[in-house]
N, C-alpha and C positions, 0 to 999 in steps of 0.2 A: 875692831875698827869703829871709829866714831860714826854717828848717824849722819853728820854733815860738818863741813867746815864753814863757820859763820863769822861774819864781821858785824859786830854790834856798834852802832854809831849813835851817840847821844852826848850832848854837852854837859849833862849832869853827872859828874864823876861818881858820887855815891850810888846813883842808880846803876851806872855801868858796872861798878864793882859788885853790887849785890846780884844783879841779873847774870853777870858772868859766872859767879859761883854757882848759882842755881841751875844754869844751863849746863855747866861743866859736869855737875853731878848727874845730869840726865844724858850723859854720853855725847855731848856736842863739843867740837873743838872751837874755841872762841878766841877771836882776835878783837881788840877794842880800838876805836877811834873816837875822838871827841869833837870832830867838826866834819862838815862835808868835804872840805879840801883834804883833810887827813884821811878820810875814807877813800878818796880817789887815789891818793898817794899809796895807801896800803894795797889797794887792788892792783895797782901797777906793779908793786913788788911781789905780791903773793897771788899767783894765778890759781892756787888751789881753792880759793874761797868760792863757795857755791851759792850761799845765801847771805844777803845783807839785811839786818834788822835796823831800820833807819827811823830816827825820830824826825818828826815834821818840823817842830819849832826849835831852831838853833840860830845863834847869831852868825852873821856873815852869810855864807851859803846855806840857805835853809834846806830842809829835807826834800822839798819838791824840786828845787834846782839841782840838788845832788842826785836825786832819782833820774832826772833827765840826762845828766852827764854819765851816770853809771850805765844806763840803758844804751846811750849812744856809743860809749867806748867798749862796754862789755855786755852785749845784748843777751847773752845766755845766763848771766848772773841774775838770780831771782831776788827781788826786793820785797820785804814785808815792811810796810809803813806802820809806825807805832807812835801814838800821840795821846796826850791828855787834853788836847785842844781841838777835837775833831769838829769839822763842819762838813756838811754834805758836799759843798763845792770842792773842798780840799780832797776829800775822798774820791770824788769823780775825777778831778784833775790827776791825782795819783794813779788811778786805774787807767786813764787814757794814756799816761806816760809809760805804762807797762808794769806797774806794781803788781805783785802776785796777790797780795791781800793788804788789808788795812785794819789794824786792831787798836782798841782803846787801852790806854794806861789807866789803872793797873790792869794787866790782863792775866788770865789764868795761865799758869805755867804749862799745864798739860795741853791747853789749846795752842799756845805758842810753839811748843815742841812739835805738836801735830802739824801745824802749818809749816814749820821748818822742814820737817820730814817730807811733806808733800812738795814743797818748793824744790828741795834738793833732788827728789825723784824726777820732777819735771825737767830740771836742768840736765840730769843724766840722760833722760830719754831723748832730749833734743840733741845732745852731743852724740849719742849713739846713731841717731838718724843721719846726722851730718857725716859721721865716719862711714856709715853704710853707703851713703850716696857717693862719697869720695872713692870708696873701694869699687863700687859698681862702675863709676866713671873711668877709673884706671883700667879695669878689666876690658871695658869697651874699646879703649884706645890701643890696647896691646894686641888686639885681634887683627 
């Protein structure tokens, strides 16, 4: 079983191809998207995605806008922001919008995999809590 189901979003196609290969070799299931809108469309179709690795600087819908929409529509999906153009303001804004973490390009692959593992575990814990609360709620109603 793979460590996590990941959506990699970046407008730089060679970067996406390279990182996809490197992450796949580290036992991650990778789906790619090349824009914020394509990421949202992919999340709508594939509900198994647990973690999004999202570039900040993209044409059209940038990463911050995409992050806001992802968290609004899919609040349990964890998002790791990845950028070569980091600013403190962008990092703070991303974290306020619910990003799991914020990493600089190029980033160490072991660090990225570790962050993905942590993010996927967090998503799974949240889902387990929700399911547990639903089961507990259903038991209370049947009494």
